[in-house]
Backbone as a ProteinNet text record, in pm:
[ID]
protein_1_A
[PRIMARY]
MIEITFRGRGGQGAFTASKIIGNACVKQANLYSLAFPTFGPERRGAPVSAFTKIDTKKIEDRTQVQNPDYLVILDESLFNVNELKNLTDCTVFINSSKKFEEKNVISVDATKIALDILHKPITNTAMIAALFSKFDVIDKQSIVESFKDNLSPSVVDKNVELFEEVLKEVNENEKARA
[TERTIARY]
8825.3	8742.8	8849.4	8787.9	8854	8782.4	8865.6	8783.4	8852.2	8771.4	8796.4	8731.8	8817.1	8795.9	8792.9	8668.5	8668.2	8657.3	8733.7	8738.8	8717.4	8616.8	8585.8	8516.3	8455.6	8377.5	8250.7	8122	8004	7984.1	7913.3	7899.9	7995.7	8110.9	8219.8	8184.3	8078.9	8032.6	8124.5	8160.7	8228.8	8138.4	8020.7	7919.9	7890.8	7846	7818.7	7939	8049.3	8167.8	8153.4	8151.2	8163	8043.4	7907.7	7780.8	7831.1	7907.3	7929	8037	8121.9	8229.7	8150.8	8095.3	7998.7	7891.5	7799.8	7704.2	7793.5	7928.6	7985.8	8027.7	8074.2	8128.4	8006.6	7898.1	7782.5	7744.9	7736.6	7683	7765.1	7901.6	8007	8058.2	8082	8163	8070.6	7946.4	7843.1	7916.6	7965	8037.1	7896.9	7955.4	7870	7926.2	7855.6	7900.6	7829.9	7890.3	7821.4	7898.9	7814.7	7859.9	7783.2	7861.2	7793.7	7899.8	7819.3	7868.4	7893.7	7965.9	7982.3	8015	7959.9	7978.5	7937.5	7992.4	7924.8	7821.8	7824.5	7745.8	7678.7	7555.9	7511.1	7509.7	7637.7	7630.3	7718.7	7715.8	7808.2	7948.1	8035.4	8196.4	8249.4	8139.2	8205	8284.4	8364.5	8433.3	8324.5	8366.7	8275.7	8359.9	8310.4	8411.7	8294.3	8325.3	8236.8	8315.6	8270.7	8304.1	8273.6	8315.5	8285.3	8348.7	8304.2	8378.2	8308.7	8376.3	8329.1	8408.3	8327.4	8370.4	8288.7	8340.2	8278.4	8161.2	8120.3	8031.7	7952.6	7848.8	7746.6	7832.6	7825.8	7887	7796.2	7871.2	7791.4	7859.5	7987.8	8044.2	8011	7963.5	7915.6	8005.2	8107	8205.1	8265.1	8317.8	8398	8540.5	8577.9	8710.4	8842.2	8901.7	9038.7	9168.2	9183.9	9289.2	9271.9	9211.8	9154.3	9292.3	9233.4	9350	9364.6	9244	9264	9202.1	9262.4	9213.6	9205	9069.2	9086.1	9041.8	9108.1	9111.7	9065.5	8930.8	8905.1	8905.2	8969.8	9020.5	9143.5	9233.1	9355	9367.6	9280.8	9319.8	9283.6	9225.2	9189.1	9280.5	9409.8	9518.5	9656.4	9690.7	9832.7	9916.5	10021.6	10114.4	10198.8	10183.3	10246	10139.9	9988.7	9916.6	9951.7	10047.7	10059.6	10148.5	10209.4	10275.5	10163.3	10043.9	9962	9890.9	9900.2	9820	9925.9	9892.4	9979.6	9895.3	9971	9950.7	9813.5	9816.2	9706.2	9767.4	9709.2	9729.3	9638.4	9718	9657.9	9619.9	9507.1	9470.3	9430.5	9489.5	9497.6	9462.8	9360.8	9316.6	9428.9	9539	9631.5	9722.4	9733.4	9857.8	9987.2	10030.4	10147.6	10193	10298.5	10357	10429.2	10373.4	10445.2	10520.6	10641.6	10699.2	10686.8	10619.2	10567.2	10534.7	10568.2	10553.6	10386.9	10321.2	10183.1	10092.6	10154.1	10028.8	10038.2	9942.6	9902.1	9840.8	9891.2	9829.3	9746.3	9644.1	9625.4	9546.5	9540.7	9446	9340	9269	9122.1	9040.1	9058.5	8957.6	9019.7	9127.1	9148	9088.9	9073	9026.7	8889.1	8807.1	8678.6	8617.1	8684.1	8683.4	8669.5	8747.1	8791.6	8663.2	8623.4	8513	8360.3	8368	8201.4	8192.6	8290.6	8287.7	8245.1	8247.9	8229.3	8336.4	8376.7	8471.8	8436.1	8355.3	8321.5	8377.6	8485.6	8604.5	8534.5	8426.4	8427.9	8449.9	8414.5	8421.5	8556.8	8647.8	8756.5	8854.1	8810.5	8890.4	8860.4	8764.3	8710.5	8812.9	8837.6	8913.3	9077.4	9100.2	9256.9	9242.8	9127.6	9139.5	9111	9036.2	9036.2	9174.8	9264.8	9392.1	9464.5	9441.6	9514.2	9379.3	9292.3	9173.9	9120	9176.5	9124.5	9063.6	8934.8	8826.3	8699.1	8711	8612.2	8650.3	8580.7	8615.9	8538.7	8613.3	8570.4	8413.9	8390.7	8209.5	8140.4	8202.6	8123.7	8087.3	8198.5	8190.2	8089.5	8088.7	8007	7845.8	7819.2	7693	7662.9	7773.6	7737.5	7707.7	7783.3	7755.1	7614	7548.5	7408.6	7328.1	7355.1	7266.4	7268	7361.4	7400	7403.5	7410.5	7443.8	7310.7	7265.6	7154.5	7199.8	7097.1	7127.2	7183.1	7139.7	7204.2	7367.1	7444.9	7580.8	7655.1	7593.8	7668.8	7776.2	7764.6	7834.5	7957.6	7939.2	8052.5	8145.1	8096.8	8155.9	8220.8	8177.2	8226.9	8381.2	8340.1	8478.1	8586	8543.7	8611.1	8697.1	8614.7	8684.7	8778.2	8791.8	8878	8984.5	8946.9	9074.1	9163.6	9104.1	9175.8	9242.4	9198.2	9260	9368.3	9368.5	9503.3	9601	9567.2	9662.5	9719.2	9656.4	9721.7	9808.5	9760	9841.7	9997.1	9966.7	10098.3	10194	10139.7	10223.9	10273	10199.2	10264.2	10383.3	10352.3	10492.4	10589.2	10575.5	10675.2	10740.7	10666.8	10736.3	10810.7	10801.1	10894	11035.5
13742.1	13622.1	13498.9	13368.1	13233.9	13197.3	13156.4	13098.3	12939.4	12873.2	12725.5	12690.3	12609.5	12552	12388.4	12330.6	12190.6	12159	12063.6	11985.4	11856.5	11839.6	11664.6	11645.8	11547.7	11471.2	11460.3	11505.1	11470.4	11315.7	11323.7	11205.4	11187.6	11261.3	11239.5	11347.4	11431.7	11524.1	11653.9	11703.2	11793.7	11944.6	11947.1	12063.7	12010.5	11876.7	11838.6	11889.9	11866.9	11885.4	12045.1	12113.8	12258.9	12292.8	12240.4	12255.7	12246.9	12116.5	12094.2	12174.3	12216.9	12312.3	12453.3	12493.7	12628.8	12612.2	12509.1	12489.4	12467.6	12420.6	12398.9	12532.5	12606.8	12750.3	12847.6	12824.3	12890.6	12862.3	12712.9	12646.7	12708.1	12667.9	12702.6	12822.9	12866.5	13006.8	13117.6	13103.8	13224.9	13311.7	13236.8	13298.3	13309.6	13367.2	13398.8	13283.8	13196.6	13123.1	13117.2	13087.2	13077.8	12968.6	12882	12748.7	12737.9	12727.9	12742	12643.7	12568.4	12497.9	12546.8	12511.7	12534.5	12425	12369.9	12260.2	12299.8	12193.9	12178.7	12093.2	11999.7	11879.9	11814.5	11831.8	11782.7	11604.8	11545.9	11396.5	11346.6	11217.9	11188.1	11146.1	11194.1	11181	11323.8	11437.4	11571.6	11627.2	11685.5	11798.6	11887.5	11913.5	12009.1	12074.2	12220.3	12293.5	12334.5	12341.8	12399.6	12489.7	12587.5	12710.3	12699.4	12761.1	12781	12936.2	13031.8	13162.4	13146.6	13238.8	13211.5	13333.9	13427.6	13549.1	13575.7	13710	13764	13852	13895	13964.1	13904.4	13943.3	13900.2	13879.6	13819.6	13773.6	13812.3	13927.1	13953.8	13907.5	13886.3	13841.2	13703.9	13676.4	13556.4	13499.4	13558.8	13518.6	13385.5	13329.2	13184.9	13235.8	13150.3	13175.4	13137.3	13264.5	13248.4	13225	13247.1	13234.7	13207.4	13082.8	13020.8	12995.8	12989.2	12981.5	12852.5	12718.4	12582.1	12572.3	12445.2	12386.9	12231.7	12157	12032.9	11959.3	11866.8	11818.4	11650.7	11637.7	11516.2	11383.2	11440.3	11346.7	11407.1	11334.9	11367.6	11427.7	11348.9	11392.3	11527.4	11582.4	11760.4	11835.6	11806.8	11869.1	11850.2	11975.5	12001.5	12053.6	11998.5	12061.3	12205.5	12236.8	12356.1	12473.5	12425.9	12543.2	12587.6	12510	12579.9	12709.8	12704.6	12858	12988.6	12941.3	13049.5	13094.8	12979.9	13019.3	13074.1	13174.2	13233.1	13208.5	13152.4	13137.7	13059.3	12939.3	12836.6	12680.8	12605	12511.6	12428	12300.2	12217.1	12063.6	12008.9	11899.1	11788.4	11686.5	11600.7	11473.8	11416.7	11274.2	11202.1	11122.8	11070.1	10966.2	10854.5	10770.2	10834.7	10930.7	11001.5	11092.7	11101	11212.1	11322.3	11428.6	11536.8	11604.6	11686.7	11715.6	11864.1	11944.1	12077.7	12098.6	12190.8	12184.3	12249.4	12321.1	12326.4	12224.7	12107.1	12006.5	11889.3	11859.4	11718.9	11647.3	11514	11422.7	11297.4	11256.7	11129.3	11059.7	10922.4	10807.1	10794.2	10916.6	10915.5	10791.1	10769.1	10652.2	10518.4	10493.6	10380.6	10346.5	10448.3	10427.7	10439.7	10526.1	10546.7	10401.4	10334.3	10194.3	10090.9	10111.4	10044.2	10058.3	10159.4	10203	10186.3	10286.5	10311.2	10193.6	10138.8	10009.5	10086.5	10232.9	10325.1	10435.1	10464.3	10580.1	10705.3	10721.4	10862.8	10919.7	11024	11076.8	11225.4	11259.4	11405.3	11426	11331.5	11322.6	11312.6	11233.3	11193.4	11306	11401.5	11522.4	11651.4	11633.9	11738.6	11707.7	11588.9	11559.7	11601.1	11576.2	11634.6	11787.6	11874.9	12002.2	12046.4	11957.3	11984.5	11980.7	11912.2	11900.4	12021.4	12121.7	12262	12367.8	12359.8	12448.8	12458.3	12576.3	12587.2	12681.4	12695.3	12757	12699.8	12578.9	12510.1	12398.8	12314.4	12188	12071.6	11972.2	11812	11801.1	11837.8	11831.3	11892.2	12028.3	12119.6	12015.2	11973.2	11871	11759	11702	11568.9	11623	11763.2	11805.1	11833.8	11876.2	11909.7	11794.1	11694.8	11554.7	11502.4	11533.5	11485.5	11567.2	11699.5	11822.8	11759.2	11745.6	11700.7	11576.9	11482	11326.6	11260.1	11152.9	11076.3	11015.2	10993.3	10937.7	10771.9	10706.1	10574.8	10614.5	10676.5	10697.5	10788.9	10858.1	10929.4	10902.9	10771.3	10705.4	10663.2	10602.6	10553.4	10660.8	10810.1	10900.2	10944.4	10949.9	10972.8	10918.6	10762.7	10692.8	10711.4	10743.9	10752.4	10908.8	11008.2	11143	11093.7	11038.1	11005.5	10931.9	10830.3	10766.2	10853.4	10905	11025.2	11122.3	11183.3	11279.6	11195.6	11088	11006.2	10981.7	10960.9	10935.7	11063.9	11152.2	11278.4	11349.9	11323	11371.8	11288.2	11152.2	11083.5	11101.4	11122.9	11184.4	11308.3	11402.6	11516.8	11504.9	11452.4	11381.9	11354.8	11247.6	11193.2	11272.5	11370.4	11496.2	11594.7	11592.4	11720.2	11675.4
10812.1	10753.9	10730.2	10786.2	10747.6	10630.8	10504.2	10409.4	10386.9	10326.8	10304.1	10197.4	10098.2	9963.2	9990.8	9945.3	9955.8	9799.4	9758.2	9646	9623.9	9541.6	9536.7	9393.7	9388.7	9296.7	9377.5	9251.3	9297.4	9351.2	9504.6	9581	9670.6	9670	9776.2	9910.4	9887.6	10002.3	10037.1	9942	9942	9980.4	9956.1	9991.1	10135.9	10174.7	10298.4	10417.1	10352.8	10458	10476.6	10385.3	10379.5	10471.4	10475.3	10585.8	10706.3	10724.4	10849.4	10958.1	10874.2	10924.5	10971.6	10851.1	10875	11014.6	11012.2	11108.4	11268.4	11249.4	11397	11428.4	11330.3	11385.2	11425.3	11380.1	11410.1	11536.9	11571.2	11689.3	11812.9	11809	11922.2	11946.4	11837.3	11840.4	11813.7	11788.2	11754.9	11674.2	11545	11423.8	11309.8	11216.6	11091.4	10990.6	10935.1	10829.9	10718.9	10615	10463.8	10399.2	10345.8	10294.8	10139.9	10034.1	9926.9	9806.8	9722.5	9619.8	9500.4	9415.3	9271.3	9185.3	9097.2	9005.7	8861.6	8784.4	8648.6	8628.6	8530.3	8517.7	8645.5	8683.9	8800.1	8776.4	8809.7	8829.5	8895.6	8932.1	9044.1	8988.1	9041.1	8980.8	8901.9	8872.7	8816.6	8905.1	8884	8978.1	9069.8	9181.6	9270.8	9321.7	9368.4	9486.4	9601.5	9697.7	9794.4	9867.5	9946	9997.7	10119.6	10239.7	10348.8	10407.2	10436.8	10480.1	10649.1	10716	10844.7	10905.9	10969.7	11007.5	11146.8	11220.8	11337.5	11297.9	11168.1	11150.6	11041.3	10990	10879.7	10763.7	10669.6	10539	10405	10331.5	10251.2	10101.9	10127	9968.1	9958.9	9854.3	9841.9	9678.8	9659.1	9546.8	9584.3	9479.5	9518.6	9556.7	9657.1	9693.9	9621.5	9613	9521.7	9596	9703.5	9800.3	9914.3	9963.5	10091.8	10205.1	10319.9	10444.1	10451.2	10393.1	10404.6	10261.8	10219.3	10090.2	10130.6	10099.5	10140.9	10003.2	9957.2	9845.9	9876	9861.1	9870.2	9755.7	9662	9546	9473.3	9498	9472	9325.6	9233	9111.9	9054.4	9128.9	9132.8	9214	9221.8	9268.7	9199.3	9187.9	9105.9	9207	9219.3	9333.8	9286.7	9146.7	9101.2	9141.4	9165.4	9205.1	9352	9419.2	9549.9	9573.1	9409.2	9411.1	9402.8	9375.1	9354.7	9485.1	9592.6	9704.3	9831.2	9888.4	9996	10153.6	10227	10357.1	10378.8	10284.7	10270.5	10295.8	10397.4	10464.7	10344.8	10296	10209.5	10266.5	10297.3	10328.8	10176.5	10181.4	10079.6	10102.9	10031.4	10033.5	9936	10002	9929.4	9982.2	9944.1	10001.8	9975.5	9894.6	9897.9	10001.2	10027.1	10147.4	10057.6	10094.4	10013	10110	10051.1	10099.1	10145.7	10068.4	10110.9	10245.4	10344	10470.7	10496.2	10404.4	10401.8	10339.1	10317	10257.2	10346.4	10399.1	10490.5	10442.6	10402.1	10343.1	10421.7	10390.8	10480.9	10381.8	10416.1	10315.9	10339.9	10338.3	10386.6	10299	10196.1	10095.1	10180.7	10217.6	10287	10417.4	10504.6	10624.2	10604.1	10525.9	10492.8	10475.7	10373	10330	10438.3	10540.5	10660.1	10740.7	10763.2	10862.1	10824.6	10689.9	10632.4	10542.7	10494.9	10364.5	10257.9	10247.5	10132.6	10113.5	9994.6	9952.9	9979.8	10083.5	10114.7	10227	10184.9	10244.7	10318.5	10295.4	10359.3	10502.9	10582.5	10722.1	10772.3	10708	10709.3	10682.3	10577.7	10573.2	10641.7	10705.2	10796.2	10925.4	10957.4	11061.3	11044.1	10910.5	10872.8	10883.3	10841.9	10851.7	11034.8	11105.5	11240.7	11290.8	11242.1	11302.7	11320.6	11233.9	11212.4	11269.3	11250.1	11279.4	11400.6	11478.8	11645.4	11662.5	11577.5	11583	11675.6	11654.2	11708.2	11802.1	11886.5	11940.2	11895.2	11926.2	11869.7	11885.8	12001	12028.5	11916	11897.5	11778	11648.4	11602.4	11493.9	11511.4	11605.7	11640.7	11639.9	11706.7	11698.8	11561.5	11485	11352.6	11267.7	11271.6	11193	11219.7	11360.5	11405.4	11289.6	11266.8	11219.4	11086.2	11026	10858.7	10817.7	10887.3	10850.9	10884.2	10828.3	10840.7	10969.3	11061.3	11215.8	11192.5	11086.6	11092.5	11100.3	11022.3	10995.6	11085.2	11161.8	11246.3	11357.3	11409.6	11501.8	11408.3	11294.5	11198.2	11171	11141.6	11089.7	11213.8	11342.3	11470.7	11475.1	11460.2	11455.6	11358.5	11207.5	11105.3	11138.6	11182.6	11220.5	11340.8	11451.2	11550.2	11491.9	11392.8	11336.8	11256.7	11159.2	11106.2	11176.3	11271.9	11351.8	11420.1	11447.7	11534.2	11403.3	11322.3	11215.3	11174.5	11149.2	11111.4	11217.4	11334.3	11452.1	11447.5	11456.3	11428	11315.6	11186.4	11079.9	11102.4	11160.3	11200.7	11279.1	11390.1	11475.1	11405.5	11324	11242.4	11153.9	11086.2	10990	11091.2	11231.2	11307.7	11321.4
[MASK]
++++++++++++++++++++++++++++++++++++++++++++++++++++++++++++++++++++++++++++++++++++++++++++++++++++++++++++++++++++++++++++++++++++++++++++++++++++++++++++++++++++++++++++++++++

């Protein structure tokens, strides 16, 4: 089973990102997926986590993910580098202008790119692109189709543009790190 945790704040689209990935896996790879959120007070700006589980068989386990294969942080304030000690075999994607020395941490300034393209600091599709750079389960067209299924038609094209821009930046940053 592949397990992904998305962390963000209410209004940033963590749960939508979780659903987009799950939907793309079901459509393209004929996999099973389960996407679900957890949050405290239901208000914009409150911490939110969302989980996506992907498997070749029906998923019965509906518990929160404790040790994900991928951790996607939409809001840098929700990440503490010390928590990496507790994660094994996890790749972390973080929305940050900072560069991290840890090999398993990939940062991208998703907020800046989202503001440039969407004119809003909504980073979920940007961080999906970062995840996609290391997630070889589905192809790009499946993500685009899942955008169409899960986003308002009026914002799909801009989110595809954002996805492409972030993917390009992550790939360039990875080449520079190598």
